[in-house]
LOLO-245977 format. One record per residue: residue in three letters; residue number from 1; x, y, z of N, C-alpha, C in turn. Coordinates in pm, whole numbers. Last residue first. Layout:
BEGIN
<type=Ala | seq=NUM | n_X=X | n_Y=Y | n_Z=Z | ca_X=X | ca_Y=Y | ca_Z=Z | c_X=X | c_Y=Y | c_Z=Z>
...
//
This chain:
BEGIN
<type=Lys | seq=116 | n_X=210 | n_Y=-1102 | n_Z=1052 | ca_X=337 | ca_Y=-1117 | ca_Z=1107 | c_X=385 | c_Y=-1246 | c_Z=1111>
<type=Pro | seq=115 | n_X=131 | n_Y=-928 | n_Z=753 | ca_X=106 | ca_Y=-1043 | ca_Z=844 | c_X=231 | c_Y=-1050 | c_Z=909>
<type=Thr | seq=114 | n_X=107 | n_Y=-564 | n_Z=748 | ca_X=172 | ca_Y=-696 | ca_Z=697 | c_X=128 | c_Y=-826 | c_Z=777>
<type=Ile | seq=113 | n_X=36 | n_Y=-289 | n_Z=590 | ca_X=-21 | ca_Y=-388 | ca_Z=662 | c_X=51 | c_Y=-516 | c_Z=652>
<type=Leu | seq=112 | n_X=220 | n_Y=-2 | n_Z=546 | ca_X=186 | ca_Y=-136 | ca_Z=486 | c_X=104 | c_Y=-199 | c_Z=610>
<type=Lys | seq=111 | n_X=197 | n_Y=349 | n_Z=424 | ca_X=184 | ca_Y=265 | ca_Z=530 | c_X=168 | c_Y=127 | c_Z=499>
<type=Val | seq=110 | n_X=390 | n_Y=610 | n_Z=268 | ca_X=349 | ca_Y=477 | ca_Z=276 | c_X=312 | c_Y=423 | c_Z=396>
<type=Glu | seq=109 | n_X=364 | n_Y=888 | n_Z=48 | ca_X=386 | ca_Y=848 | ca_Z=168 | c_X=324 | c_Y=706 | c_Z=187>
<type=Val | seq=108 | n_X=587 | n_Y=947 | n_Z=-273 | ca_X=423 | ca_Y=902 | ca_Z=-178 | c_X=490 | c_Y=884 | c_Z=-50>
<type=Leu | seq=107 | n_X=731 | n_Y=965 | n_Z=-471 | ca_X=679 | ca_Y=1092 | ca_Z=-431 | c_X=554 | c_Y=1053 | c_Z=-370>
<type=Met | seq=106 | n_X=714 | n_Y=626 | n_Z=-533 | ca_X=788 | ca_Y=745 | ca_Z=-565 | c_X=686 | c_Y=882 | c_Z=-537>
<type=Ala | seq=105 | n_X=779 | n_Y=311 | n_Z=-484 | ca_X=696 | ca_Y=412 | ca_Z=-448 | c_X=787 | c_Y=526 | c_Z=-478>
<type=Glu | seq=104 | n_X=756 | n_Y=-20 | n_Z=-642 | ca_X=805 | ca_Y=107 | ca_Z=-655 | c_X=722 | c_Y=198 | c_Z=-563>
<type=Phe | seq=103 | n_X=766 | n_Y=-371 | n_Z=-481 | ca_X=683 | ca_Y=-251 | ca_Z=-537 | c_X=792 | c_Y=-93 | c_Z=-538>
<type=Pro | seq=102 | n_X=807 | n_Y=-705 | n_Z=-528 | ca_X=859 | ca_Y=-559 | ca_Z=-493 | c_X=781 | c_Y=-459 | c_Z=-541>
<type=Cys | seq=101 | n_X=670 | n_Y=-1000 | n_Z=-438 | ca_X=643 | ca_Y=-892 | ca_Z=-539 | c_X=682 | c_Y=-759 | c_Z=-466>
<type=Gly | seq=100 | n_X=612 | n_Y=-1193 | n_Z=-233 | ca_X=726 | ca_Y=-1220 | ca_Z=-345 | c_X=737 | c_Y=-1093 | c_Z=-447>
<type=Ala | seq=99 | n_X=257 | n_Y=-1173 | n_Z=-235 | ca_X=388 | ca_Y=-1238 | ca_Z=-198 | c_X=499 | c_Y=-1253 | c_Z=-274>
<type=Pro | seq=98 | n_X=118 | n_Y=-868 | n_Z=-382 | ca_X=119 | ca_Y=-1008 | ca_Z=-368 | c_X=270 | c_Y=-1063 | c_Z=-309>
<type=Val | seq=97 | n_X=-39 | n_Y=-590 | n_Z=-222 | ca_X=126 | ca_Y=-633 | ca_Z=-297 | c_X=129 | c_Y=-791 | c_Z=-260>
<type=Asp | seq=96 | n_X=-317 | n_Y=-447 | n_Z=-288 | ca_X=-268 | ca_Y=-534 | ca_Z=-254 | c_X=-120 | c_Y=-560 | c_Z=-310>
<type=Gly | seq=95 | n_X=-386 | n_Y=-92 | n_Z=-175 | ca_X=-366 | ca_Y=-184 | ca_Z=-290 | c_X=-310 | c_Y=-306 | c_Z=-250>
<type=Met | seq=94 | n_X=-570 | n_Y=215 | n_Z=-122 | ca_X=-489 | ca_Y=92 | ca_Z=-69 | c_X=-469 | c_Y=-3 | c_Z=-153>
<type=Tyr | seq=93 | n_X=-515 | n_Y=595 | n_Z=-143 | ca_X=-560 | ca_Y=451 | ca_Z=-166 | c_X=-469 | c_Y=331 | c_Z=-123>
<type=Ile | seq=92 | n_X=-642 | n_Y=916 | n_Z=-99 | ca_X=-550 | ca_Y=800 | ca_Z=-33 | c_X=-620 | c_Y=678 | c_Z=-97>
<type=Gly | seq=91 | n_X=-582 | n_Y=1186 | n_Z=-348 | ca_X=-629 | ca_Y=1103 | ca_Z=-253 | c_X=-554 | c_Y=1009 | c_Z=-172>
<type=Glu | seq=90 | n_X=-534 | n_Y=1215 | n_Z=-689 | ca_X=-526 | ca_Y=1257 | ca_Z=-553 | c_X=-618 | c_Y=1182 | c_Z=-471>
<type=Lys | seq=89 | n_X=-268 | n_Y=1059 | n_Z=-910 | ca_X=-410 | ca_Y=1035 | ca_Z=-837 | c_X=-409 | c_Y=1133 | c_Z=-728>
<type=Gly | seq=88 | n_X=-20 | n_Y=970 | n_Z=-1065 | ca_X=-58 | ca_Y=1092 | ca_Z=-1065 | c_X=-225 | c_Y=1122 | c_Z=-992>
<type=Val | seq=87 | n_X=-86 | n_Y=633 | n_Z=-1053 | ca_X=24 | ca_Y=719 | ca_Z=-1111 | c_X=-55 | c_Y=863 | c_Z=-1104>
<type=Ser | seq=86 | n_X=-46 | n_Y=299 | n_Z=-964 | ca_X=-155 | ca_Y=414 | ca_Z=-961 | c_X=-32 | c_Y=530 | c_Z=-978>
<type=Asp | seq=85 | n_X=-19 | n_Y=-43 | n_Z=-1098 | ca_X=6 | ca_Y=73 | ca_Z=-1055 | c_X=-83 | c_Y=199 | c_Z=-1035>
<type=Trp | seq=84 | n_X=17 | n_Y=-410 | n_Z=-1121 | ca_X=-72 | ca_Y=-273 | ca_Z=-1134 | c_X=32 | c_Y=-166 | c_Z=-1079>
<type=Ile | seq=83 | n_X=226 | n_Y=-563 | n_Z=-1226 | ca_X=104 | ca_Y=-611 | ca_Z=-1185 | c_X=-22 | c_Y=-505 | c_Z=-1158>
<type=Thr | seq=82 | n_X=466 | n_Y=-510 | n_Z=-1491 | ca_X=382 | ca_Y=-421 | ca_Z=-1371 | c_X=261 | c_Y=-531 | c_Z=-1352>
<type=Lys | seq=81 | n_X=779 | n_Y=-640 | n_Z=-1572 | ca_X=633 | ca_Y=-641 | ca_Z=-1560 | c_X=563 | c_Y=-586 | c_Z=-1459>
<type=Thr | seq=80 | n_X=1043 | n_Y=-625 | n_Z=-1473 | ca_X=1005 | ca_Y=-537 | ca_Z=-1595 | c_X=860 | c_Y=-528 | c_Z=-1611>
<type=Ile | seq=79 | n_X=1085 | n_Y=-843 | n_Z=-1308 | ca_X=1035 | ca_Y=-720 | ca_Z=-1221 | c_X=999 | c_Y=-585 | c_Z=-1358>
<type=Asp | seq=78 | n_X=952 | n_Y=-1129 | n_Z=-1290 | ca_X=999 | ca_Y=-1050 | ca_Z=-1401 | c_X=968 | c_Y=-916 | c_Z=-1360>
<type=His | seq=77 | n_X=837 | n_Y=-1280 | n_Z=-1065 | ca_X=942 | ca_Y=-1332 | ca_Z=-1167 | c_X=1016 | c_Y=-1246 | c_Z=-1283>
<type=Lys | seq=76 | n_X=690 | n_Y=-1071 | n_Z=-923 | ca_X=806 | ca_Y=-1139 | ca_Z=-851 | c_X=888 | c_Y=-1245 | c_Z=-959>
<type=Asp | seq=75 | n_X=606 | n_Y=-775 | n_Z=-1107 | ca_X=596 | ca_Y=-912 | ca_Z=-1110 | c_X=705 | c_Y=-968 | c_Z=-1030>
<type=Arg | seq=74 | n_X=554 | n_Y=-480 | n_Z=-892 | ca_X=599 | ca_Y=-555 | ca_Z=-990 | c_X=602 | c_Y=-707 | c_Z=-997>
<type=Val | seq=73 | n_X=357 | n_Y=-191 | n_Z=-855 | ca_X=387 | ca_Y=-338 | ca_Z=-807 | c_X=439 | c_Y=-398 | c_Z=-907>
<type=Arg | seq=72 | n_X=397 | n_Y=154 | n_Z=-813 | ca_X=403 | ca_Y=38 | ca_Z=-883 | c_X=430 | c_Y=-111 | c_Z=-858>
<type=Val | seq=71 | n_X=291 | n_Y=465 | n_Z=-733 | ca_X=310 | ca_Y=323 | ca_Z=-667 | c_X=273 | c_Y=208 | c_Z=-792>
<type=Cys | seq=70 | n_X=369 | n_Y=784 | n_Z=-753 | ca_X=342 | ca_Y=652 | ca_Z=-822 | c_X=395 | c_Y=566 | c_Z=-733>
<type=Gly | seq=69 | n_X=283 | n_Y=1063 | n_Z=-663 | ca_X=368 | ca_Y=1044 | ca_Z=-756 | c_X=314 | c_Y=903 | c_Z=-808>
<type=Leu | seq=68 | n_X=-34 | n_Y=1262 | n_Z=-560 | ca_X=63 | ca_Y=1142 | ca_Z=-567 | c_X=150 | c_Y=1146 | c_Z=-662>
<type=Gln | seq=67 | n_X=-128 | n_Y=1562 | n_Z=-515 | ca_X=-108 | ca_Y=1447 | ca_Z=-627 | c_X=2 | c_Y=1362 | c_Z=-604>
<type=Lys | seq=66 | n_X=-122 | n_Y=1747 | n_Z=-330 | ca_X=-234 | ca_Y=1687 | ca_Z=-337 | c_X=-233 | c_Y=1550 | c_Z=-422>
<type=Ser | seq=65 | n_X=138 | n_Y=1863 | n_Z=-80 | ca_X=85 | ca_Y=1827 | ca_Z=-237 | c_X=-44 | c_Y=1751 | c_Z=-237>
<type=Pro | seq=64 | n_X=254 | n_Y=1940 | n_Z=148 | ca_X=91 | ca_Y=1985 | ca_Z=126 | c_X=56 | c_Y=1929 | c_Z=-31>
<type=Pro | seq=63 | n_X=173 | n_Y=1570 | n_Z=226 | ca_X=137 | ca_Y=1709 | ca_Z=208 | c_X=247 | c_Y=1800 | c_Z=231>
<type=Gln | seq=62 | n_X=246 | n_Y=1359 | n_Z=-17 | ca_X=345 | ca_Y=1392 | ca_Z=84 | c_X=257 | c_Y=1556 | c_Z=91>
<type=Ala | seq=61 | n_X=-39 | n_Y=1126 | n_Z=-130 | ca_X=89 | ca_Y=1229 | ca_Z=-146 | c_X=118 | c_Y=1280 | c_Z=-2>
<type=Arg | seq=60 | n_X=-40 | n_Y=769 | n_Z=-28 | ca_X=-110 | ca_Y=926 | ca_Z=-32 | c_X=26 | c_Y=1003 | c_Z=-59>
<type=Phe | seq=59 | n_X=-121 | n_Y=442 | n_Z=63 | ca_X=-65 | ca_Y=562 | ca_Z=13 | c_X=-99 | c_Y=676 | c_Z=-32>
<type=Ile | seq=58 | n_X=-76 | n_Y=125 | n_Z=190 | ca_X=-170 | ca_Y=204 | ca_Z=168 | c_X=-72 | c_Y=358 | c_Z=146>
<type=Val | seq=57 | n_X=-38 | n_Y=-196 | n_Z=67 | ca_X=6 | ca_Y=-96 | ca_Z=95 | c_X=-100 | c_Y=27 | c_Z=93>
<type=Ile | seq=56 | n_X=-62 | n_Y=-530 | n_Z=255 | ca_X=-145 | ca_Y=-410 | ca_Z=170 | c_X=-78 | c_Y=-268 | c_Z=199>
<type=Arg | seq=55 | n_X=82 | n_Y=-833 | n_Z=151 | ca_X=76 | ca_Y=-692 | ca_Z=212 | c_X=-39 | c_Y=-589 | c_Z=152>
<type=Asp | seq=54 | n_X=144 | n_Y=-1185 | n_Z=135 | ca_X=82 | ca_Y=-1073 | ca_Z=87 | c_X=78 | c_Y=-953 | c_Z=181>
<type=Lys | seq=53 | n_X=470 | n_Y=-1282 | n_Z=244 | ca_X=322 | ca_Y=-1291 | ca_Z=251 | c_X=265 | c_Y=-1194 | c_Z=175>
<type=Thr | seq=52 | n_X=746 | n_Y=-1229 | n_Z=226 | ca_X=720 | ca_Y=-1367 | ca_Z=202 | c_X=568 | c_Y=-1405 | c_Z=210>
<type=His | seq=51 | n_X=806 | n_Y=-941 | n_Z=31 | ca_X=768 | ca_Y=-1003 | ca_Z=150 | c_X=728 | c_Y=-1130 | c_Z=113>
<type=Ser | seq=50 | n_X=1041 | n_Y=-733 | n_Z=-139 | ca_X=933 | ca_Y=-824 | ca_Z=-147 | c_X=921 | c_Y=-876 | c_Z=8>
<type=Pro | seq=49 | n_X=1159 | n_Y=-402 | n_Z=-89 | ca_X=1175 | ca_Y=-529 | ca_Z=-116 | c_X=1035 | c_Y=-590 | c_Z=-93>
<type=Val | seq=48 | n_X=1059 | n_Y=-90 | n_Z=-304 | ca_X=1045 | ca_Y=-174 | ca_Z=-147 | c_X=1054 | c_Y=-301 | c_Z=-193>
<type=Met | seq=47 | n_X=1258 | n_Y=134 | n_Z=-443 | ca_X=1207 | ca_Y=21 | ca_Z=-453 | c_X=1208 | c_Y=-76 | c_Z=-324>
<type=Asp | seq=46 | n_X=1193 | n_Y=460 | n_Z=-451 | ca_X=1244 | ca_Y=375 | ca_Z=-389 | c_X=1197 | c_Y=252 | c_Z=-438>
<type=Thr | seq=45 | n_X=1210 | n_Y=786 | n_Z=-408 | ca_X=1207 | ca_Y=699 | ca_Z=-548 | c_X=1273 | c_Y=573 | c_Z=-470>
<type=Tyr | seq=44 | n_X=1072 | n_Y=890 | n_Z=-171 | ca_X=1131 | ca_Y=986 | ca_Z=-278 | c_X=1142 | c_Y=896 | c_Z=-428>
<type=Tyr | seq=43 | n_X=860 | n_Y=816 | n_Z=57 | ca_X=973 | ca_Y=769 | ca_Z=-38 | c_X=966 | c_Y=882 | c_Z=-155>
<type=Tyr | seq=42 | n_X=787 | n_Y=821 | n_Z=410 | ca_X=812 | ca_Y=906 | ca_Z=269 | c_X=884 | c_Y=849 | c_Z=159>
<type=Thr | seq=41 | n_X=545 | n_Y=654 | n_Z=600 | ca_X=732 | ca_Y=698 | ca_Z=553 | c_X=685 | c_Y=745 | c_Z=411>
<type=Trp | seq=40 | n_X=349 | n_Y=733 | n_Z=874 | ca_X=380 | ca_Y=719 | ca_Z=732 | c_X=518 | c_Y=752 | c_Z=727>
<type=Lys | seq=39 | n_X=363 | n_Y=465 | n_Z=1154 | ca_X=356 | ca_Y=590 | ca_Z=1096 | c_X=382 | c_Y=588 | c_Z=953>
<type=Pro | seq=38 | n_X=352 | n_Y=212 | n_Z=1235 | ca_X=267 | ca_Y=306 | ca_Z=1315 | c_X=255 | c_Y=454 | c_Z=1274>
<type=Asp | seq=37 | n_X=185 | n_Y=-45 | n_Z=973 | ca_X=303 | ca_Y=58 | ca_Z=1023 | c_X=246 | c_Y=172 | c_Z=1127>
<type=Val | seq=36 | n_X=36 | n_Y=-318 | n_Z=1126 | ca_X=17 | ca_Y=-178 | ca_Z=1067 | c_X=133 | c_Y=-96 | c_Z=1110>
<type=Glu | seq=35 | n_X=47 | n_Y=-682 | n_Z=1136 | ca_X=98 | ca_Y=-525 | ca_Z=1170 | c_X=67 | c_Y=-429 | c_Z=1092>
<type=Thr | seq=34 | n_X=-160 | n_Y=-919 | n_Z=1234 | ca_X=-121 | ca_Y=-860 | ca_Z=1130 | c_X=-58 | c_Y=-698 | c_Z=1215>
<type=His | seq=33 | n_X=-264 | n_Y=-1129 | n_Z=1415 | ca_X=-143 | ca_Y=-1170 | ca_Z=1354 | c_X=-117 | c_Y=-1071 | c_Z=1248>
<type=Ala | seq=32 | n_X=-524 | n_Y=-1047 | n_Z=1501 | ca_X=-422 | ca_Y=-1027 | ca_Z=1590 | c_X=-283 | c_Y=-1041 | c_Z=1530>
<type=Asp | seq=31 | n_X=-680 | n_Y=-935 | n_Z=1174 | ca_X=-676 | ca_Y=-1029 | ca_Z=1308 | c_X=-536 | c_Y=-987 | c_Z=1380>
<type=Asn | seq=30 | n_X=-726 | n_Y=-861 | n_Z=926 | ca_X=-800 | ca_Y=-797 | ca_Z=997 | c_X=-809 | c_Y=-897 | c_Z=1139>
<type=Phe | seq=29 | n_X=-614 | n_Y=-984 | n_Z=695 | ca_X=-578 | ca_Y=-862 | ca_Z=721 | c_X=-642 | c_Y=-788 | c_Z=846>
<type=Glu | seq=28 | n_X=-737 | n_Y=-1222 | n_Z=640 | ca_X=-639 | ca_Y=-1228 | ca_Z=708 | c_X=-578 | c_Y=-1106 | c_Z=744>
<type=Ser | seq=27 | n_X=-1005 | n_Y=-1168 | n_Z=485 | ca_X=-1017 | ca_Y=-1147 | ca_Z=641 | c_X=-882 | c_Y=-1167 | c_Z=709>
<type=Gly | seq=26 | n_X=-946 | n_Y=-967 | n_Z=207 | ca_X=-980 | ca_Y=-1067 | ca_Z=272 | c_X=-970 | c_Y=-1075 | c_Z=404>
<type=Phe | seq=25 | n_X=-965 | n_Y=-691 | n_Z=66 | ca_X=-864 | ca_Y=-787 | ca_Z=47 | c_X=-882 | c_Y=-938 | c_Z=111>
<type=Thr | seq=24 | n_X=-1199 | n_Y=-563 | n_Z=194 | ca_X=-1148 | ca_Y=-556 | ca_Z=46 | c_X=-1090 | c_Y=-666 | c_Z=5>
<type=Glu | seq=23 | n_X=-1203 | n_Y=-620 | n_Z=447 | ca_X=-1343 | ca_Y=-646 | ca_Z=379 | c_X=-1323 | c_Y=-650 | c_Z=238>
<type=Ser | seq=22 | n_X=-960 | n_Y=-600 | n_Z=549 | ca_X=-1011 | ca_Y=-711 | ca_Z=550 | c_X=-1142 | c_Y=-749 | c_Z=446>
<type=Ala | seq=21 | n_X=-914 | n_Y=-303 | n_Z=509 | ca_X=-822 | ca_Y=-419 | ca_Z=446 | c_X=-912 | c_Y=-535 | c_Z=433>
<type=Lys | seq=20 | n_X=-1138 | n_Y=-242 | n_Z=670 | ca_X=-1139 | ca_Y=-203 | ca_Z=541 | c_X=-1045 | c_Y=-278 | c_Z=473>
<type=Ser | seq=19 | n_X=-986 | n_Y=-321 | n_Z=913 | ca_X=-1103 | ca_Y=-382 | ca_Z=891 | c_X=-1169 | c_Y=-337 | c_Z=747>
<type=Lys | seq=18 | n_X=-746 | n_Y=-194 | n_Z=908 | ca_X=-728 | ca_Y=-334 | ca_Z=900 | c_X=-882 | c_Y=-375 | c_Z=874>
<type=Leu | seq=17 | n_X=-868 | n_Y=98 | n_Z=942 | ca_X=-768 | ca_Y=38 | ca_Z=823 | c_X=-781 | c_Y=-87 | c_Z=794>
<type=Lys | seq=16 | n_X=-968 | n_Y=84 | n_Z=1183 | ca_X=-1067 | ca_Y=88 | ca_Z=1058 | c_X=-986 | c_Y=44 | c_Z=954>
<type=Glu | seq=15 | n_X=-739 | n_Y=42 | n_Z=1347 | ca_X=-840 | ca_Y=-44 | ca_Z=1352 | c_X=-943 | c_Y=-64 | c_Z=1229>
<type=Asn | seq=14 | n_X=-588 | n_Y=276 | n_Z=1286 | ca_X=-523 | ca_Y=118 | ca_Z=1252 | c_X=-647 | c_Y=33 | c_Z=1255>
<type=Asp | seq=13 | n_X=-672 | n_Y=560 | n_Z=1127 | ca_X=-726 | ca_Y=489 | ca_Z=1231 | c_X=-692 | c_Y=335 | c_Z=1218>
<type=Asp | seq=12 | n_X=-609 | n_Y=721 | n_Z=897 | ca_X=-561 | ca_Y=746 | ca_Z=1000 | c_X=-613 | c_Y=665 | c_Z=1158>
<type=Ala | seq=11 | n_X=-764 | n_Y=585 | n_Z=697 | ca_X=-648 | ca_Y=579 | ca_Z=675 | c_X=-571 | c_Y=610 | c_Z=822>
<type=Ile | seq=10 | n_X=-1026 | n_Y=655 | n_Z=789 | ca_X=-982 | ca_Y=517 | ca_Z=784 | c_X=-840 | c_Y=512 | c_Z=785>
<type=Gln | seq=9 | n_X=-1033 | n_Y=948 | n_Z=772 | ca_X=-1063 | ca_Y=895 | ca_Z=874 | c_X=-1008 | c_Y=746 | c_Z=897>
<type=Thr | seq=8 | n_X=-959 | n_Y=973 | n_Z=479 | ca_X=-855 | ca_Y=997 | ca_Z=572 | c_X=-912 | c_Y=922 | c_Z=706>
<type=Ser | seq=7 | n_X=-1089 | n_Y=684 | n_Z=298 | ca_X=-1085 | ca_Y=795 | ca_Z=342 | c_X=-969 | c_Y=857 | c_Z=442>
<type=Ile | seq=6 | n_X=-960 | n_Y=510 | n_Z=-15 | ca_X=-986 | ca_Y=539 | ca_Z=99 | c_X=-987 | c_Y=653 | c_Z=155>
<type=Glu | seq=5 | n_X=-969 | n_Y=365 | n_Z=-319 | ca_X=-967 | ca_Y=483 | ca_Z=-238 | c_X=-1021 | c_Y=483 | c_Z=-137>
<type=His | seq=4 | n_X=-760 | n_Y=84 | n_Z=-430 | ca_X=-901 | ca_Y=132 | ca_Z=-384 | c_X=-862 | c_Y=291 | c_Z=-306>
<type=Ala | seq=3 | n_X=-596 | n_Y=-26 | n_Z=-718 | ca_X=-585 | ca_Y=58 | ca_Z=-609 | c_X=-731 | c_Y=94 | c_Z=-575>
<type=Val | seq=2 | n_X=-618 | n_Y=-338 | n_Z=-869 | ca_X=-662 | ca_Y=-217 | ca_Z=-867 | c_X=-612 | c_Y=-138 | c_Z=-706>
<type=Met | seq=1 | n_X=-551 | n_Y=-612 | n_Z=-1092 | ca_X=-579 | ca_Y=-577 | ca_Z=-965 | c_X=-583 | c_Y=-410 | c_Z=-970>
//
């Protein structure tokens, strides 16, 4: 799995964001039963707990920094294993967090798309 770069225009418009998530990861992320976080949440260094359903994580560096820290999705059966990560990039990205998998967020702002 890999994180996909997206534009600021998509990241800042929840309807466009859901549409892009649906196009990239599947139609279940573009319906009335999906929630998008209303604002960005900054993580200095945290392990974000798992969820019972797949989620989409959208992440960027905290302004004024251009380079993000890290998002690392961990295996649900063995958190020492990494499913995918994105480290030290510039831009805004989105990636799939499979059901049951926690993820690390370090020096990034995050929004989640979550099925209700």
